[in-house]
N, C-alpha and C positions, 0 to 999 in steps of 0.2 A: 502493500499500499503506499503510497507517494504521499509526501506531507505536502496537505494542503494548505492554503489561507485563503481567508473568506474575508474578504472587506465589506461589511456589513457598513450601508447610510441609508439612514430613514430618518428625516428633520423633524418627522412629529409621531415617536416610536408610542406615546401611550395612546394616540388615535389610529394604530395599527397593530389591530388582532393578530389576524393574519402574518405579518412581519415575524413581527415577538413568538408566537407561536413557532415558525419554522425553524429563527433562528438559536432558539432553545433549544431547539431537534438538533442543527451540525453543530452547539457548541458539547454535545457528548456523544458525536462520532469519534471512532480514533482514528487520529493522524488529525482530524482537521484542528486549526486554531483559527479564531475566529476574534476578528479587531474589530469593533464597532469606533467607527471614526465620527461619530458626534459625538460618544461619550469619552471618547479620548481627548477630541480636539475642539471641545464649545467654544474657546475661540479663534480657531480658526488656523492656529498658530502652529503649521503640523513641523514634526521632528524627522525631518527626511532621513538623516540618519538613522533614524532609526526603522525607518517605513522600508528604507533600503536593504537591512539586516533580514528583515523580514522578510521579502521577495527574494532575496540569496538563497534562504533557507525554503523558500519552498518548489515545489515542482509541478504545482498547480495552483493556479491563483483564480477565484471566482469573486468575482462583485456583486453584492445582493443589495437590491434598491428599488422605490417604485418609481414608475417613469409618473412626472407631476410635468406637468406645462410641456408636452411632447420632451423633456433631454431629464438629464440626470440629475439628483440632486448636487445641490452650489459644492458641497465638501468635497464631492468625488472627484472638480473638475481643481479645486486648491489641493486638493493631494497628489492630481496629473502634474498641476503644472510645479510643485516641489521637491517630489520625490523623481518624475520618470525624468531626469536632467541629461543632461549631454555629456557625454564622456562615462555616464551608470548606464541609461536604458537605448541612446542613439547616438550618433555622431562617433568623431575618432575615439576610438576605445569602450564606446557604450554596449557591450555585448552583454551584461550582465542578466539579461533577459532570454537572450538567444536560446529557442529549444524547449525553453517552458508554455506550459498549456495555460491557455485562459479563457473563460467562458465568464457570461452575467445570470445573473437570477435575477426574473423583474417579475414584479406585480402590475398590474394597472386597477383604475376602477373602471374602466371601459369592460365590454363583453368585446369577445373575438371579431362580433360581426362590425362593431363599429371604428375597426380598422380597415377601412378598404376604401380605393377613389369612390368619391360621390357620400362619405359617409361619414358621422362627424370629428373621427381623429384625421379622415383623408388621407391614409396610405397606411400600409399593414405595417406592426409592430416593428419590425425587421429596420426598417429606415430610422425611427427613432435612438436603434441602437447602432446604427452604422459608425457613427463619429468613433465612440469607444472602443468598438469588436476594432474598427483600423487604426485607432490609436497603439492597442497588441499587437498588432502587426508591424506597426513602423517599429515598433520596441523587440523585434524579430522572433514575438510568442506566436504559438498554434493557436489560432481561435478555434476553441470548438461553437457547437449548437450552441444557442441560447436554454434556459429555462424561463418560460413565460405562464406566468398564471393571470388567467387576464378575468375581471368582472371580482376580484378578491373582497372587495366589502359585500356582496351578495351573494357569498358563499354559505349553504347552512354548515350543522353541525358534523353531517357526514360528507357532505362534500370539503371540507376543511380537514378532516381525516382522511380522506382519501388524497386531498393535494399533499399534507405531510407525509404520507408516503412514498410519491411520485419524490417528494421533495429526496426526502430520505433515501430513495434509489436513486435519481439520480448523481448527486450529488456520492454516493460510493460507486456507481461507475464509472464517474470521472476521474476519483479517488485510486480506481486500479487502472487506470489508462485510457479512458476515453469509452467514447458511444456515446448515441445517439438515445434520445429520452425513448 
């Protein structure tokens, strides 16, 4: 089993039953190290050296967050700006992440049907994930398919339990070397 780094970023964790429920599950999985970016950096002063060390120790990097306003949470952008630096993640000598695997775990409030041309969200969810996936590719990482849970706030208890099982299995498969959901 690989060392898995899960970077969790939810700007309003008390308001997200599903994400809290899921990240608690991930915390108990062997080989998974969870870093809650909003808890660690409430002032947004990212300790780049600390974060880079965690990246060096990981073989698989997962980012878990909700899509809000068609984008990643702001702390992820801040984290990327300070941690994925020239000479570490890209550019001359910047090969620290080459060959590592990367994926995202995303929740949305909207149903899958709302992510299409002519629908309220206007495009498939992959459109909104592409910038973070391209960042990983730019850093030499191998990008795995995303794990997406649509309609997160509308799931009943049975659907939440099913989502938790699929989430756990996704992380286990990725930690074991990859593969689609």
